[in-house]
Every structure is written in C-alpha cells, then in structure tokens.
mmCIF file of the N, C-alpha and C atoms, coordinates in Angstrom:
data_MODEL
# 
_entry.id   MODEL 
# 
loop_
_atom_site.group_PDB 
_atom_site.id 
_atom_site.type_symbol 
_atom_site.label_atom_id 
_atom_site.label_alt_id 
_atom_site.label_comp_id 
_atom_site.label_asym_id 
_atom_site.label_entity_id 
_atom_site.label_seq_id 
_atom_site.pdbx_PDB_ins_code 
_atom_site.Cartn_x 
_atom_site.Cartn_y 
_atom_site.Cartn_z 
_atom_site.occupancy 
_atom_site.B_iso_or_equiv 
_atom_site.pdbx_formal_charge 
_atom_site.auth_seq_id 
_atom_site.auth_comp_id 
_atom_site.auth_asym_id 
_atom_site.auth_atom_id 
_atom_site.pdbx_PDB_model_num 
ATOM 1   N N  . MET A 1 1  ? 119.250 108.559 123.548 1.00 0.00 ? 1  MET A N  1 
ATOM 2   C CA . MET A 1 1  ? 117.901 108.086 123.345 1.00 0.00 ? 1  MET A CA 1 
ATOM 3   C C  . MET A 1 1  ? 117.824 106.600 123.709 1.00 0.00 ? 1  MET A C  1 
ATOM 4   N N  . ARG A 1 2  ? 116.823 106.240 124.485 1.00 0.00 ? 2  ARG A N  1 
ATOM 5   C CA . ARG A 1 2  ? 116.625 104.856 124.918 1.00 0.00 ? 2  ARG A CA 1 
ATOM 6   C C  . ARG A 1 2  ? 115.995 104.035 123.806 1.00 0.00 ? 2  ARG A C  1 
ATOM 7   N N  . ARG A 1 3  ? 116.475 102.823 123.632 1.00 0.00 ? 3  ARG A N  1 
ATOM 8   C CA . ARG A 1 3  ? 115.897 101.909 122.645 1.00 0.00 ? 3  ARG A CA 1 
ATOM 9   C C  . ARG A 1 3  ? 114.644 101.254 123.203 1.00 0.00 ? 3  ARG A C  1 
ATOM 10  N N  . LEU A 1 4  ? 113.691 101.052 122.342 1.00 0.00 ? 4  LEU A N  1 
ATOM 11  C CA . LEU A 1 4  ? 112.455 100.368 122.694 1.00 0.00 ? 4  LEU A CA 1 
ATOM 12  C C  . LEU A 1 4  ? 112.516 98.970  122.096 1.00 0.00 ? 4  LEU A C  1 
ATOM 13  N N  . ARG A 1 5  ? 112.421 97.959  122.940 1.00 0.00 ? 5  ARG A N  1 
ATOM 14  C CA . ARG A 1 5  ? 112.480 96.572  122.470 1.00 0.00 ? 5  ARG A CA 1 
ATOM 15  C C  . ARG A 1 5  ? 111.066 96.007  122.404 1.00 0.00 ? 5  ARG A C  1 
ATOM 16  N N  . ILE A 1 6  ? 110.719 95.516  121.222 1.00 0.00 ? 6  ILE A N  1 
ATOM 17  C CA . ILE A 1 6  ? 109.382 94.986  120.969 1.00 0.00 ? 6  ILE A CA 1 
ATOM 18  C C  . ILE A 1 6  ? 109.494 93.518  120.594 1.00 0.00 ? 6  ILE A C  1 
ATOM 19  N N  . ALA A 1 7  ? 108.704 92.673  121.261 1.00 0.00 ? 7  ALA A N  1 
ATOM 20  C CA . ALA A 1 7  ? 108.678 91.238  120.955 1.00 0.00 ? 7  ALA A CA 1 
ATOM 21  C C  . ALA A 1 7  ? 107.403 90.916  120.191 1.00 0.00 ? 7  ALA A C  1 
ATOM 22  N N  . LEU A 1 8  ? 107.548 90.206  119.079 1.00 0.00 ? 8  LEU A N  1 
ATOM 23  C CA . LEU A 1 8  ? 106.398 89.706  118.327 1.00 0.00 ? 8  LEU A CA 1 
ATOM 24  C C  . LEU A 1 8  ? 106.197 88.268  118.752 1.00 0.00 ? 8  LEU A C  1 
ATOM 25  N N  . CYS A 1 9  ? 105.112 88.002  119.453 1.00 0.00 ? 9  CYS A N  1 
ATOM 26  C CA . CYS A 1 9  ? 104.898 86.705  120.095 1.00 0.00 ? 9  CYS A CA 1 
ATOM 27  C C  . CYS A 1 9  ? 103.884 85.857  119.339 1.00 0.00 ? 9  CYS A C  1 
ATOM 28  N N  . GLN A 1 10 ? 104.155 84.582  119.290 1.00 0.00 ? 10 GLN A N  1 
ATOM 29  C CA . GLN A 1 10 ? 103.231 83.613  118.699 1.00 0.00 ? 10 GLN A CA 1 
ATOM 30  C C  . GLN A 1 10 ? 103.048 82.497  119.720 1.00 0.00 ? 10 GLN A C  1 
ATOM 31  N N  . VAL A 1 11 ? 101.815 82.191  120.063 1.00 0.00 ? 11 VAL A N  1 
ATOM 32  C CA . VAL A 1 11 ? 101.545 81.119  121.018 1.00 0.00 ? 11 VAL A CA 1 
ATOM 33  C C  . VAL A 1 11 ? 100.655 80.073  120.363 1.00 0.00 ? 11 VAL A C  1 
ATOM 34  N N  . ASN A 1 12 ? 100.794 78.845  120.799 1.00 0.00 ? 12 ASN A N  1 
ATOM 35  C CA . ASN A 1 12 ? 99.994  77.745  120.268 1.00 0.00 ? 12 ASN A CA 1 
ATOM 36  C C  . ASN A 1 12 ? 98.691  77.669  121.064 1.00 0.00 ? 12 ASN A C  1 
ATOM 37  N N  . THR A 1 13 ? 97.642  78.270  120.530 1.00 0.00 ? 13 THR A N  1 
ATOM 38  C CA . THR A 1 13 ? 96.372  78.342  121.249 1.00 0.00 ? 13 THR A CA 1 
ATOM 39  C C  . THR A 1 13 ? 95.496  77.127  120.967 1.00 0.00 ? 13 THR A C  1 
ATOM 40  N N  . THR A 1 14 ? 94.529  76.943  121.855 1.00 0.00 ? 14 THR A N  1 
ATOM 41  C CA . THR A 1 14 ? 93.500  75.922  121.678 1.00 0.00 ? 14 THR A CA 1 
ATOM 42  C C  . THR A 1 14 ? 92.172  76.652  121.517 1.00 0.00 ? 14 THR A C  1 
ATOM 43  N N  . VAL A 1 15 ? 91.480  76.398  120.436 1.00 0.00 ? 15 VAL A N  1 
ATOM 44  C CA . VAL A 1 15 ? 90.220  77.098  120.162 1.00 0.00 ? 15 VAL A CA 1 
ATOM 45  C C  . VAL A 1 15 ? 89.244  76.890  121.316 1.00 0.00 ? 15 VAL A C  1 
ATOM 46  N N  . GLY A 1 16 ? 88.772  78.012  121.877 1.00 0.00 ? 16 GLY A N  1 
ATOM 47  C CA . GLY A 1 16 ? 87.756  77.973  122.918 1.00 0.00 ? 16 GLY A CA 1 
ATOM 48  C C  . GLY A 1 16 ? 88.259  77.783  124.333 1.00 0.00 ? 16 GLY A C  1 
ATOM 49  N N  . ASP A 1 17 ? 89.541  77.504  124.519 1.00 0.00 ? 17 ASP A N  1 
ATOM 50  C CA . ASP A 1 17 ? 90.079  77.272  125.867 1.00 0.00 ? 17 ASP A CA 1 
ATOM 51  C C  . ASP A 1 17 ? 90.710  78.560  126.385 1.00 0.00 ? 17 ASP A C  1 
ATOM 52  N N  . LEU A 1 18 ? 89.845  79.471  126.828 1.00 0.00 ? 18 LEU A N  1 
ATOM 53  C CA . LEU A 1 18 ? 90.307  80.796  127.239 1.00 0.00 ? 18 LEU A CA 1 
ATOM 54  C C  . LEU A 1 18 ? 91.328  80.739  128.366 1.00 0.00 ? 18 LEU A C  1 
ATOM 55  N N  . GLU A 1 19 ? 91.068  79.929  129.368 1.00 0.00 ? 19 GLU A N  1 
ATOM 56  C CA . GLU A 1 19 ? 91.960  79.872  130.524 1.00 0.00 ? 19 GLU A CA 1 
ATOM 57  C C  . GLU A 1 19 ? 93.365  79.426  130.117 1.00 0.00 ? 19 GLU A C  1 
ATOM 58  N N  . ALA A 1 20 ? 93.456  78.364  129.348 1.00 0.00 ? 20 ALA A N  1 
ATOM 59  C CA . ALA A 1 20 ? 94.769  77.877  128.909 1.00 0.00 ? 20 ALA A CA 1 
ATOM 60  C C  . ALA A 1 20 ? 95.445  78.880  127.984 1.00 0.00 ? 20 ALA A C  1 
ATOM 61  N N  . ASN A 1 21 ? 94.677  79.521  127.117 1.00 0.00 ? 21 ASN A N  1 
ATOM 62  C CA . ASN A 1 21 ? 95.255  80.499  126.199 1.00 0.00 ? 21 ASN A CA 1 
ATOM 63  C C  . ASN A 1 21 ? 95.769  81.724  126.943 1.00 0.00 ? 21 ASN A C  1 
ATOM 64  N N  . VAL A 1 22 ? 95.022  82.181  127.949 1.00 0.00 ? 22 VAL A N  1 
ATOM 65  C CA . VAL A 1 22 ? 95.498  83.297  128.771 1.00 0.00 ? 22 VAL A CA 1 
ATOM 66  C C  . VAL A 1 22 ? 96.797  82.898  129.465 1.00 0.00 ? 22 VAL A C  1 
ATOM 67  N N  . ASP A 1 23 ? 96.854  81.685  130.006 1.00 0.00 ? 23 ASP A N  1 
ATOM 68  C CA . ASP A 1 23 ? 98.079  81.217  130.662 1.00 0.00 ? 23 ASP A CA 1 
ATOM 69  C C  . ASP A 1 23 ? 99.260  81.227  129.696 1.00 0.00 ? 23 ASP A C  1 
ATOM 70  N N  . ARG A 1 24 ? 99.039  80.802  128.456 1.00 0.00 ? 24 ARG A N  1 
ATOM 71  C CA . ARG A 1 24 ? 100.117 80.783  127.454 1.00 0.00 ? 24 ARG A CA 1 
ATOM 72  C C  . ARG A 1 24 ? 100.576 82.198  127.105 1.00 0.00 ? 24 ARG A C  1 
ATOM 73  N N  . VAL A 1 25 ? 99.627  83.099  126.950 1.00 0.00 ? 25 VAL A N  1 
ATOM 74  C CA . VAL A 1 25 ? 99.965  84.483  126.623 1.00 0.00 ? 25 VAL A CA 1 
ATOM 75  C C  . VAL A 1 25 ? 100.730 85.127  127.777 1.00 0.00 ? 25 VAL A C  1 
ATOM 76  N N  . VAL A 1 26 ? 100.262 84.918  128.992 1.00 0.00 ? 26 VAL A N  1 
ATOM 77  C CA . VAL A 1 26 ? 100.942 85.488  130.160 1.00 0.00 ? 26 VAL A CA 1 
ATOM 78  C C  . VAL A 1 26 ? 102.348 84.915  130.293 1.00 0.00 ? 26 VAL A C  1 
ATOM 79  N N  . ALA A 1 27 ? 102.516 83.618  130.076 1.00 0.00 ? 27 ALA A N  1 
ATOM 80  C CA . ALA A 1 27 ? 103.847 82.998  130.150 1.00 0.00 ? 27 ALA A CA 1 
ATOM 81  C C  . ALA A 1 27 ? 104.780 83.584  129.094 1.00 0.00 ? 27 ALA A C  1 
ATOM 82  N N  . ALA A 1 28 ? 104.278 83.774  127.890 1.00 0.00 ? 28 ALA A N  1 
ATOM 83  C CA . ALA A 1 28 ? 105.098 84.359  126.826 1.00 0.00 ? 28 ALA A CA 1 
ATOM 84  C C  . ALA A 1 28 ? 105.456 85.802  127.157 1.00 0.00 ? 28 ALA A C  1 
ATOM 85  N N  . GLN A 1 29 ? 104.505 86.536  127.705 1.00 0.00 ? 29 GLN A N  1 
ATOM 86  C CA . GLN A 1 29 ? 104.767 87.929  128.080 1.00 0.00 ? 29 GLN A CA 1 
ATOM 87  C C  . GLN A 1 29 ? 105.836 88.006  129.154 1.00 0.00 ? 29 GLN A C  1 
ATOM 88  N N  . ARG A 1 30 ? 105.768 87.120  130.132 1.00 0.00 ? 30 ARG A N  1 
ATOM 89  C CA . ARG A 1 30 ? 106.787 87.108  131.188 1.00 0.00 ? 30 ARG A CA 1 
ATOM 90  C C  . ARG A 1 30 ? 108.159 86.759  130.619 1.00 0.00 ? 30 ARG A C  1 
ATOM 91  N N  . GLU A 1 31 ? 108.180 85.802  129.694 1.00 0.00 ? 31 GLU A N  1 
ATOM 92  C CA . GLU A 1 31 ? 109.449 85.384  129.086 1.00 0.00 ? 31 GLU A CA 1 
ATOM 93  C C  . GLU A 1 31 ? 110.122 86.549  128.350 1.00 0.00 ? 31 GLU A C  1 
ATOM 94  N N  . VAL A 1 32 ? 109.360 87.273  127.542 1.00 0.00 ? 32 VAL A N  1 
ATOM 95  C CA . VAL A 1 32 ? 109.973 88.374  126.800 1.00 0.00 ? 32 VAL A CA 1 
ATOM 96  C C  . VAL A 1 32 ? 110.282 89.558  127.709 1.00 0.00 ? 32 VAL A C  1 
ATOM 97  N N  . SER A 1 33 ? 109.489 89.729  128.754 1.00 0.00 ? 33 SER A N  1 
ATOM 98  C CA . SER A 1 33 ? 109.788 90.778  129.725 1.00 0.00 ? 33 SER A CA 1 
ATOM 99  C C  . SER A 1 33 ? 111.101 90.484  130.440 1.00 0.00 ? 33 SER A C  1 
ATOM 100 N N  . ASP A 1 34 ? 111.285 89.228  130.838 1.00 0.00 ? 34 ASP A N  1 
ATOM 101 C CA . ASP A 1 34 ? 112.540 88.825  131.481 1.00 0.00 ? 34 ASP A CA 1 
ATOM 102 C C  . ASP A 1 34 ? 113.735 88.990  130.542 1.00 0.00 ? 34 ASP A C  1 
ATOM 103 N N  . ALA A 1 35 ? 113.490 88.912  129.232 1.00 0.00 ? 35 ALA A N  1 
ATOM 104 C CA . ALA A 1 35 ? 114.554 89.077  128.234 1.00 0.00 ? 35 ALA A CA 1 
ATOM 105 C C  . ALA A 1 35 ? 114.828 90.553  127.936 1.00 0.00 ? 35 ALA A C  1 
ATOM 106 N N  . GLY A 1 36 ? 114.076 91.445  128.589 1.00 0.00 ? 36 GLY A N  1 
ATOM 107 C CA . GLY A 1 36 ? 114.334 92.865  128.435 1.00 0.00 ? 36 GLY A CA 1 
ATOM 108 C C  . GLY A 1 36 ? 113.455 93.591  127.435 1.00 0.00 ? 36 GLY A C  1 
ATOM 109 N N  . CYS A 1 37 ? 112.403 92.959  126.976 1.00 0.00 ? 37 CYS A N  1 
ATOM 110 C CA . CYS A 1 37 ? 111.498 93.615  126.023 1.00 0.00 ? 37 CYS A CA 1 
ATOM 111 C C  . CYS A 1 37 ? 110.544 94.546  126.762 1.00 0.00 ? 37 CYS A C  1 
ATOM 112 N N  . ASP A 1 38 ? 110.215 95.638  126.102 1.00 0.00 ? 38 ASP A N  1 
ATOM 113 C CA . ASP A 1 38 ? 109.315 96.632  126.678 1.00 0.00 ? 38 ASP A CA 1 
ATOM 114 C C  . ASP A 1 38 ? 107.859 96.400  126.293 1.00 0.00 ? 38 ASP A C  1 
ATOM 115 N N  . ILE A 1 39 ? 107.648 95.850  125.108 1.00 0.00 ? 39 ILE A N  1 
ATOM 116 C CA . ILE A 1 39 ? 106.299 95.635  124.587 1.00 0.00 ? 39 ILE A CA 1 
ATOM 117 C C  . ILE A 1 39 ? 106.214 94.234  123.999 1.00 0.00 ? 39 ILE A C  1 
ATOM 118 N N  . ALA A 1 40 ? 105.135 93.526  124.320 1.00 0.00 ? 40 ALA A N  1 
ATOM 119 C CA . ALA A 1 40 ? 104.874 92.210  123.729 1.00 0.00 ? 40 ALA A CA 1 
ATOM 120 C C  . ALA A 1 40 ? 103.632 92.337  122.849 1.00 0.00 ? 40 ALA A C  1 
ATOM 121 N N  . VAL A 1 41 ? 103.748 91.926  121.596 1.00 0.00 ? 41 VAL A N  1 
ATOM 122 C CA . VAL A 1 41 ? 102.650 92.016  120.635 1.00 0.00 ? 41 VAL A CA 1 
ATOM 123 C C  . VAL A 1 41 ? 102.191 90.602  120.293 1.00 0.00 ? 41 VAL A C  1 
ATOM 124 N N  . PHE A 1 42 ? 100.886 90.378  120.403 1.00 0.00 ? 42 PHE A N  1 
ATOM 125 C CA . PHE A 1 42 ? 100.302 89.070  120.110 1.00 0.00 ? 42 PHE A CA 1 
ATOM 126 C C  . PHE A 1 42 ? 99.314  89.204  118.961 1.00 0.00 ? 42 PHE A C  1 
ATOM 127 N N  . PRO A 1 43 ? 99.107  88.128  118.200 1.00 0.00 ? 43 PRO A N  1 
ATOM 128 C CA . PRO A 1 43 ? 98.142  88.185  117.099 1.00 0.00 ? 43 PRO A CA 1 
ATOM 129 C C  . PRO A 1 43 ? 96.703  88.276  117.602 1.00 0.00 ? 43 PRO A C  1 
ATOM 130 N N  . GLU A 1 44 ? 95.845  88.724  116.713 1.00 0.00 ? 44 GLU A N  1 
ATOM 131 C CA . GLU A 1 44 ? 94.426  88.737  117.049 1.00 0.00 ? 44 GLU A CA 1 
ATOM 132 C C  . GLU A 1 44 ? 93.968  87.310  117.340 1.00 0.00 ? 44 GLU A C  1 
ATOM 133 N N  . LEU A 1 45 ? 92.977  87.183  118.166 1.00 0.00 ? 45 LEU A N  1 
ATOM 134 C CA . LEU A 1 45 ? 92.387  85.896  118.556 1.00 0.00 ? 45 LEU A CA 1 
ATOM 135 C C  . LEU A 1 45 ? 93.334  85.023  119.368 1.00 0.00 ? 45 LEU A C  1 
ATOM 136 N N  . SER A 1 46 ? 94.345  85.623  119.985 1.00 0.00 ? 46 SER A N  1 
ATOM 137 C CA . SER A 1 46 ? 95.254  84.837  120.827 1.00 0.00 ? 46 SER A CA 1 
ATOM 138 C C  . SER A 1 46 ? 94.541  84.238  122.030 1.00 0.00 ? 46 SER A C  1 
ATOM 139 N N  . LEU A 1 47 ? 93.507  84.885  122.509 1.00 0.00 ? 47 LEU A N  1 
ATOM 140 C CA . LEU A 1 47 ? 92.782  84.348  123.661 1.00 0.00 ? 47 LEU A CA 1 
ATOM 141 C C  . LEU A 1 47 ? 91.708  83.354  123.246 1.00 0.00 ? 47 LEU A C  1 
ATOM 142 N N  . ALA A 1 48 ? 90.991  83.649  122.184 1.00 0.00 ? 48 ALA A N  1 
ATOM 143 C CA . ALA A 1 48 ? 89.901  82.771  121.743 1.00 0.00 ? 48 ALA A CA 1 
ATOM 144 C C  . ALA A 1 48 ? 90.416  81.555  120.987 1.00 0.00 ? 48 ALA A C  1 
ATOM 145 N N  . GLY A 1 49 ? 91.560  81.686  120.367 1.00 0.00 ? 49 GLY A N  1 
ATOM 146 C CA . GLY A 1 49 ? 92.053  80.642  119.480 1.00 0.00 ? 49 GLY A CA 1 
ATOM 147 C C  . GLY A 1 49 ? 91.509  80.865  118.082 1.00 0.00 ? 49 GLY A C  1 
ATOM 148 N N  . TYR A 1 50 ? 92.152  80.263  117.106 1.00 0.00 ? 50 TYR A N  1 
ATOM 149 C CA . TYR A 1 50 ? 91.739  80.494  115.719 1.00 0.00 ? 50 TYR A CA 1 
ATOM 150 C C  . TYR A 1 50 ? 91.543  79.180  115.000 1.00 0.00 ? 50 TYR A C  1 
ATOM 151 N N  . PRO A 1 51 ? 90.497  79.014  114.256 1.00 0.00 ? 51 PRO A N  1 
ATOM 152 C CA . PRO A 1 51 ? 89.354  79.907  114.040 1.00 0.00 ? 51 PRO A CA 1 
ATOM 153 C C  . PRO A 1 51 ? 88.249  79.621  115.048 1.00 0.00 ? 51 PRO A C  1 
ATOM 154 N N  . PRO A 1 52 ? 87.635  80.650  115.633 1.00 0.00 ? 52 PRO A N  1 
ATOM 155 C CA . PRO A 1 52 ? 86.611  80.426  116.648 1.00 0.00 ? 52 PRO A CA 1 
ATOM 156 C C  . PRO A 1 52 ? 85.277  79.942  116.079 1.00 0.00 ? 52 PRO A C  1 
ATOM 157 N N  . GLU A 1 53 ? 85.063  80.131  114.791 1.00 0.00 ? 53 GLU A N  1 
ATOM 158 C CA . GLU A 1 53 ? 83.859  79.686  114.084 1.00 0.00 ? 53 GLU A CA 1 
ATOM 159 C C  . GLU A 1 53 ? 82.578  79.954  114.875 1.00 0.00 ? 53 GLU A C  1 
ATOM 160 N N  . ASP A 1 54 ? 81.790  78.939  115.169 1.00 0.00 ? 54 ASP A N  1 
ATOM 161 C CA . ASP A 1 54 ? 80.480  79.127  115.803 1.00 0.00 ? 54 ASP A CA 1 
ATOM 162 C C  . ASP A 1 54 ? 80.559  79.619  117.247 1.00 0.00 ? 54 ASP A C  1 
ATOM 163 N N  . LEU A 1 55 ? 81.712  79.535  117.871 1.00 0.00 ? 55 LEU A N  1 
ATOM 164 C CA . LEU A 1 55 ? 81.824  79.994  119.258 1.00 0.00 ? 55 LEU A CA 1 
ATOM 165 C C  . LEU A 1 55 ? 81.486  81.472  119.392 1.00 0.00 ? 55 LEU A C  1 
ATOM 166 N N  . VAL A 1 56 ? 81.797  82.272  118.380 1.00 0.00 ? 56 VAL A N  1 
ATOM 167 C CA . VAL A 1 56 ? 81.516  83.708  118.472 1.00 0.00 ? 56 VAL A CA 1 
ATOM 168 C C  . VAL A 1 56 ? 80.021  84.010  118.441 1.00 0.00 ? 56 VAL A C  1 
ATOM 169 N N  . LEU A 1 57 ? 79.215  83.032  118.108 1.00 0.00 ? 57 LEU A N  1 
ATOM 170 C CA . LEU A 1 57 ? 77.763  83.220  118.114 1.00 0.00 ? 57 LEU A CA 1 
ATOM 171 C C  . LEU A 1 57 ? 77.146  82.912  119.478 1.00 0.00 ? 57 LEU A C  1 
ATOM 172 N N  . LYS A 1 58 ? 77.937  82.404  120.403 1.00 0.00 ? 58 LYS A N  1 
ATOM 173 C CA . LYS A 1 58 ? 77.444  82.069  121.742 1.00 0.00 ? 58 LYS A CA 1 
ATOM 174 C C  . LYS A 1 58 ? 77.720  83.241  122.688 1.00 0.00 ? 58 LYS A C  1 
ATOM 175 N N  . PRO A 1 59 ? 76.665  83.860  123.234 1.00 0.00 ? 59 PRO A N  1 
ATOM 176 C CA . PRO A 1 59 ? 76.858  85.016  124.111 1.00 0.00 ? 59 PRO A CA 1 
ATOM 177 C C  . PRO A 1 59 ? 77.790  84.728  125.288 1.00 0.00 ? 59 PRO A C  1 
ATOM 178 N N  . GLY A 1 60 ? 77.726  83.543  125.860 1.00 0.00 ? 60 GLY A N  1 
ATOM 179 C CA . GLY A 1 60 ? 78.594  83.216  126.991 1.00 0.00 ? 60 GLY A CA 1 
ATOM 180 C C  . GLY A 1 60 ? 80.060  83.223  126.618 1.00 0.00 ? 60 GLY A C  1 
ATOM 181 N N  . PHE A 1 61 ? 80.385  82.762  125.430 1.00 0.00 ? 61 PHE A N  1 
ATOM 182 C CA . PHE A 1 61 ? 81.774  82.747  124.965 1.00 0.00 ? 61 PHE A CA 1 
ATOM 183 C C  . PHE A 1 61 ? 82.280  84.166  124.721 1.00 0.00 ? 61 PHE A C  1 
ATOM 184 N N  . VAL A 1 62 ? 81.439  84.991  124.128 1.00 0.00 ? 62 VAL A N  1 
ATOM 185 C CA . VAL A 1 62 ? 81.816  86.380  123.874 1.00 0.00 ? 62 VAL A CA 1 
ATOM 186 C C  . VAL A 1 62 ? 82.063  87.098  125.196 1.00 0.00 ? 62 VAL A C  1 
ATOM 187 N N  . GLU A 1 63 ? 81.186  86.921  126.164 1.00 0.00 ? 63 GLU A N  1 
ATOM 188 C CA . GLU A 1 63 ? 81.351  87.566  127.471 1.00 0.00 ? 63 GLU A CA 1 
ATOM 189 C C  . GLU A 1 63 ? 82.596  87.051  128.179 1.00 0.00 ? 63 GLU A C  1 
ATOM 190 N N  . ALA A 1 64 ? 82.866  85.768  128.102 1.00 0.00 ? 64 ALA A N  1 
ATOM 191 C CA . ALA A 1 64 ? 84.074  85.204  128.715 1.00 0.00 ? 64 ALA A CA 1 
ATOM 192 C C  . ALA A 1 64 ? 85.326  85.804  128.089 1.00 0.00 ? 64 ALA A C  1 
ATOM 193 N N  . ASN A 1 65 ? 85.310  86.090  126.799 1.00 0.00 ? 65 ASN A N  1 
ATOM 194 C CA . ASN A 1 65 ? 86.441  86.739  126.133 1.00 0.00 ? 65 ASN A CA 1 
ATOM 195 C C  . ASN A 1 65 ? 86.650  88.149  126.648 1.00 0.00 ? 65 ASN A C  1 
ATOM 196 N N  . ARG A 1 66 ? 85.565  88.822  126.948 1.00 0.00 ? 66 ARG A N  1 
ATOM 197 C CA . ARG A 1 66 ? 85.684  90.187  127.479 1.00 0.00 ? 66 ARG A CA 1 
ATOM 198 C C  . ARG A 1 66 ? 86.294  90.182  128.876 1.00 0.00 ? 66 ARG A C  1 
ATOM 199 N N  . ARG A 1 67 ? 85.987  89.163  129.661 1.00 0.00 ? 67 ARG A N  1 
ATOM 200 C CA . ARG A 1 67 ? 86.484  89.095  131.037 1.00 0.00 ? 67 ARG A CA 1 
ATOM 201 C C  . ARG A 1 67 ? 87.884  88.504  131.133 1.00 0.00 ? 67 ARG A C  1 
ATOM 202 N N  . ALA A 1 68 ? 88.281  87.666  130.195 1.00 0.00 ? 68 ALA A N  1 
ATOM 203 C CA . ALA A 1 68 ? 89.528  86.900  130.287 1.00 0.00 ? 68 ALA A CA 1 
ATOM 204 C C  . ALA A 1 68 ? 90.766  87.749  130.557 1.00 0.00 ? 68 ALA A C  1 
ATOM 205 N N  . PRO A 1 69 ? 90.975  88.863  129.874 1.00 0.00 ? 69 PRO A N  1 
ATOM 206 C CA . PRO A 1 69 ? 92.226  89.593  130.096 1.00 0.00 ? 69 PRO A CA 1 
ATOM 207 C C  . PRO A 1 69 ? 92.277  90.424  131.364 1.00 0.00 ? 69 PRO A C  1 
ATOM 208 N N  . THR A 1 70 ? 91.213  90.477  132.156 1.00 0.00 ? 70 THR A N  1 
ATOM 209 C CA . THR A 1 70 ? 91.213  91.356  133.326 1.00 0.00 ? 70 THR A CA 1 
ATOM 210 C C  . THR A 1 70 ? 92.133  90.878  134.437 1.00 0.00 ? 70 THR A C  1 
ATOM 211 N N  . GLY A 1 71 ? 92.561  89.631  134.396 1.00 0.00 ? 71 GLY A N  1 
ATOM 212 C CA . GLY A 1 71 ? 93.425  89.114  135.451 1.00 0.00 ? 71 GLY A CA 1 
ATOM 213 C C  . GLY A 1 71 ? 94.898  89.432  135.272 1.00 0.00 ? 71 GLY A C  1 
ATOM 214 N N  . TRP A 1 72 ? 95.265  90.176  134.230 1.00 0.00 ? 72 TRP A N  1 
ATOM 215 C CA . TRP A 1 72 ? 96.684  90.441  133.965 1.00 0.00 ? 72 TRP A CA 1 
ATOM 216 C C  . TRP A 1 72 ? 97.223  91.491  134.872 1.00 0.00 ? 72 TRP A C  1 
# 
C-alpha cells in the first residue's frame, strides 16, 4: 500500500493582497510538492488574508477572490 503524504501549510498573508497571497500559497505548494508531499492543505482565508473585515462587503473584492485561484 502506498503512503499518502499530506503537508499542513501556513503562510504569512497580507490582508487584501490577493496577488501576493496567491504567490505565497503557490510557492509553499511547490516546496512541499518538491519534498514529496501528495496533498497541501492551507487554512481558510489564505488568499484573502485574515481578518478580511470590511473587504468582504465590497463586491469587487469578493469577485477577485473567486478569480484568484484560477491561475494554478
């Protein structure tokens, strides 16, 4: 039976900086993939940053969050 390697990832996000946060998540995913992990798990709000507070009330920010992960 093959072992499944799972990485629990934590990245230092910046609230509201989707582009930089996506770059950090992708870099972490590549790092654990290169280390032989099969699955990388990230916390909720890894792309938006925490706490997003009033940003979630802005339609443009919500839509940008929906589009952000499509480049992976």
